[in-house]
Every structure is written in structure tokens, then in C-alpha cells.
C-alpha angles and dihedrals in degrees: 000000000000090000096090111112119163119197127197131176092277106009141065116203113201136169108283125225145137093309085078096049097122096048095042092047090051092061099028094056095044108106093201092051093048105032094123097040125117096214104023153114098060111220097218144004092260091061089054091046092053090050093050091048089054089048093053091046089054093051089054091062120101090233112020120199092199127046121189113189123196107221109222124196117186086349095304125111109247100165145316142261121205135197122193115190116216130207094252092062095259125119130216118222129209137170144181134180135186105264093242088067096051118119097026099097094253095126093048093048091048098045093045091052092052092049090051092047095048092044092050101038105026101032094237113153103163116070125181132190136179133201142166110273088237091057097096097169092053095050092043087053090050090051091048086053087059094255120148126215108251102168151007125202143170132228098073115146114185116214094245098038132088097202131072114247139180130255137208122221117210129190138195122192114187 
């Protein structure tokens, strides 16, 4: 299934894997870059390597349930967009960018392209995303994508955090 490549005006989204270890570890281990993330920051490069090995194994399947795309800008990896398909036909979206690329529309461009691709080629018309309620940039991106807030809950514990926080759920139905 590694043949999925999504192109936008500025970006190329390709299957991620161990070949991007240095770049992924750079943003996945940076506390400032991941402060609101459930599963990040990674504590060491081995944790990042294990994740990327699992990503590559998933891409090798005939029908992956999880798609992690490396976001390439000018040929260099600057982040990732992920899609996790769910049994109910919906797909959960996620994204992360190196902080020096924040505020330039790259996350929107990549996420919108993934939504279009999965709607057109996989028939997915229901997309979900979650974020910490303090992650203003993430929920503003969800709203820019046309997603609507459909829930708020407590009990969120971010990987790098010591306190419980709250999270928003957003949905888009095409």
C-alpha cells in the first residue's frame, strides 16, 4: 500500500518510516513542540525508531488501518499527518509540524489534502480529530478545515504533562 503519494501546491505527502528518523525525532522529542500531545514527546531516539518501524509495517499491509504521512517541503521532512480508520467508517486525523514551520499554512494544506484523498479514493466521509482545549492552533485548524466541535471531555493526560487536562472533539461529515 506504500504507493499513496499526495501532492499539493507546496507539499509532498509520502509514506513515513525509518528513513525519516532524524527529522521525526527532532520534532517528536521537543517538549515545546509536543506539549499538548497525548503520545509525545518521545523520551529517546529508540522510542521514535520503534514507532517508525510500526508505521512502516502498517504501510506494508494490503489494507492498513493507520496511515502516517511524512510531510515534505522542498524535499525535506517538516512534519506528519496521520489517518486512523475506525470500524464505523470514520477516520481520525492527526498532525504535527516542526515548530519553525508553524503559522505558514502547511498543516492546513497537508490535512486538507489528506481529507480530499481519503474521501475520493477510500470513500471516507466522516473525519474526527481531538486536541487539548489549550491547543488553540490545533482547534483553529480544525475549524478552518470545516470541522465542528462536537464534544468536550476531561480525563486527558498528555504524555509530557503531569496534570489532567480537557480535550475537544471535532468532526467533519462531507
